[in-house]
N, C-alpha and C positions, 0 to 999 in steps of 0.2 A: 497821335498822341499815345505811348505807352504809358498806363494802367499804372498810378503810384503805388510805392511797395507796401504800404496799406489799406490799399484800396480794399473792399471787397468780392464776396467768394462768391459768383453767381449758380447758384441753384437750378434747374430746373427737372421740370419732368411734364410728362404728356395727359398724364391724369389725376385728377383729386387725390381718389388714393394714394397714388405712391408716396403722397408729397403732408397728406394731412393733419399726421405724428410729429411731420421736423415745422409746421405752422405753429402747430400746438407750443411744441416747445418752443420759439420765436415770438407769442405772443406773451410769453414770459418776461422777455424784457421790454420795460416799463419805458424806455425812449422809441420804441417801433413803429414805426408809419408805415401809409399803406401809399403806394402814389400811381394813378392809373394811368396807362400811356400803349395807346393803338387798343383799344376792349380787354387789353390784361391788366393786373393788377400784380402790384410786382415791391413784396413786403421785405422791407429796409430796417435794418434790424443786428443786432449779434447773436449766433450761438454758440453755444461753449465759451466766450471774450472774443471771438472774433466774429470780426464782422463782413454780416452777407445776405444776397438777396433772392427770398427764394417766390418763385412763380411759377406758375400752370404755361404751356409753354400749346398744351392742346397735341389732337392728332393732326401729324403729318409731318412731310420735309417741308413748305411755304410756311404751317405755323412755328414752326422747330427756328427755320432762316431768318423768320422777324425774329424773333422773342429775343436771338442773340444781337440781333442788331443794335437791339434793344437796349439789353444789357452790356453792349461796351459801348455806344454812342450816349448814351440819355445817364448811364452809372458807371461806366468809367469802370468795369471791374476788372481786375487782376487776373483772372482765371473762374471756366466754368465746370459746372461738373456737370453731367447727364447720368443723373437715376431711374429702373424705370423697368417695365417686363420685356419677353420677348421671347418669342416662333425660335424650340430648340432646331438646329438640322445636323449638326455633332452626334458622328452615332454613336458614342458614348458619355454622351448629356443625359440627366434627369433632370425631370422637372424637380426645384430648386434649386440646383445650383447656381452660379453667381460666374457670370461671364463678363470680364476685364479686357475692353476694347486694345485689340493690340494694332490694330488697320479698321477702318473705315470704308464702306465703298457703298455707290448706291445701285441697285441687283438693275434699277430701269432702267437704267438709262444706257440712252442707243441711238446715238445721231450718225452712224454707218450709212453709208459708206466714206462719211467725209472725217471723221475719225472711227477708232478702234471703237467696237462693242467695250458700253462702261468708262470709255476714256470722259471726262468733265471737256466740250469743247472749251477749248483754247487757257487749259489751265498746263493739257500737256498732262496729265496724271488724272489715274484712275482712285488710287488706294487715297489715302488720307493716314499717317497717321498721330496719335493722341501726346502727347508730351511722357517725356522717360519716367519722370521725377514726381508726378505726378498719376500716370499712375502702377507705380512701382507701390506710389504711398496706400490707391486704392485698392488693389493686389492684399498689404499687409493688412489691413484695412478690414477689407475679407475674410480674414485670415483670424485675426483676432474675435471677430465679430460671430463669427461658427465656432470657434472654441471657448470665448464665455458666457456667451449664449443660446446657443442654438444645440449644447451638448444637454446638454436638463431639461431644454422645449422639446425635443424631436417628438417622442410621443401624443404629442401634444397639439401638433398642427398637422397639417396634410401631409405635412413631407414624412418619409416613417425612415431615413434614411437619414447621418449626413450629408448637409449638399458638399460637394466640391468645388473649387475657383482655378475653371480654368480663363488663359489669355489667348486673342488670336482674334479673328476674322468677325469685323460683322456686317449682317448688308442692311442696309436699309433701301425701301422703294413706298410708293405711294399706295398701295393696295395689305391687305389680313392675308398671310399665308393660312390656307386652310382643308387643303385639300391636299390629297398623295401626289395626286399628278404634279401640281404649282410643285412642289417642294420638291418631288423628283425631278425634276425641270429646273429647278436651282439650285439641286446639290451638284447635278450636272455638268449646267453653268456659271457652275463656284465652289468645285471642290473645297477649295479651305478653308470657307464660311463656316461658322460654328455659329451663329445663331440670325434670326432675322426680324425686324421691326421695320419703325415708320420714320425714325426720325434724327440717326446719328449722324449719317454722313453726310445730312444734308449743313446741322450741327459742327461735322468738322471738317466741311470748304471753306462754311463762313468763319470761321476759326484758322484755316489756313491764310484764309484772304487780309486776317488782321490781322495774323502774327501774337495771337492770343491763345495763349496755355489750354488746353482743357484736357479732362478725362469724361469715357465715358461706363459707366456698369451696368448691367441686365440681370435682373435673374430670372430663371428658365420658368415661364409658367406653366411653357403650353411644347406639342410638338408641331408645330404647323401643319396637323393630320384635322383629318377631318372631325376629330376630339376638339378643337383646338378648340369653339365658342364654349364650350360646358366649364372646360381646363382653364384656360384664361378666367373664365368670370370670374368660379371659384377660388382661381388662387391670388387674384386682383380683390377679393372684395377679406379676401382673409389672411393674407403674406405679406402682400407687396408691401406695401407702408412698413411693417417690420425690419424688415428684411432693410428698404431703403434706408431708417429710423437708425437703426443699429452700423451700417456701415459708413454711414457718416459722420454719425457720430465718434466717431475711434476713428474717420480719417481724421476731423479734427482737430478729434483733441491729442497726439497724435502726433500737432504743429504747436503746437504751446510751448 
């Protein structure tokens, strides 16, 4: 069954820091309620006059897929928006840049020789494309966030330049890439990949199978190298939530 036009937007992140400001905003809705399903809390209410459900998926592909399935079946969401951080793979990416998924792939899938490497068995594809309309809206929201918020705040955050917004391939796998050899191998295997994380590809597959529109935004927190653990933690604690809140705010407000 397709979601109704007035169905809520599902907003997901993998870590609490990435959505804590959104949850604070959602708690301003007096009708907000929390629904617990499958050891996850789903916060149902309105953000800027739009019905939304915000939830923490936790880390990894299975956790993300489980959460999306619940949003589809239990809550009948009209679309999925994933926001969070990622490691940078593209040569021109810097910490603080925003990557909007133009496509997503699971880099750790390898059922060869039965199927080509990276291809999802029995789906006949390795890449999944987000909804073009949602992706374009997310791109514009990211640009608006940078223009309206970060231009005056750059000097007061760990980001020392205005971030750029990129559109391209994001790859996912159940591993935190944090050394140069793994990063080099990943770039050699998938040269077009801009960013690496642990959830987006699974979300894309579930949404594809259920024909649910989705979009994915990732902010670059580290370079997926030996410095990644420190860079990741610093960015997560000080910046990730600001980006998620700001971009989602512009995304939703533009739909009013």
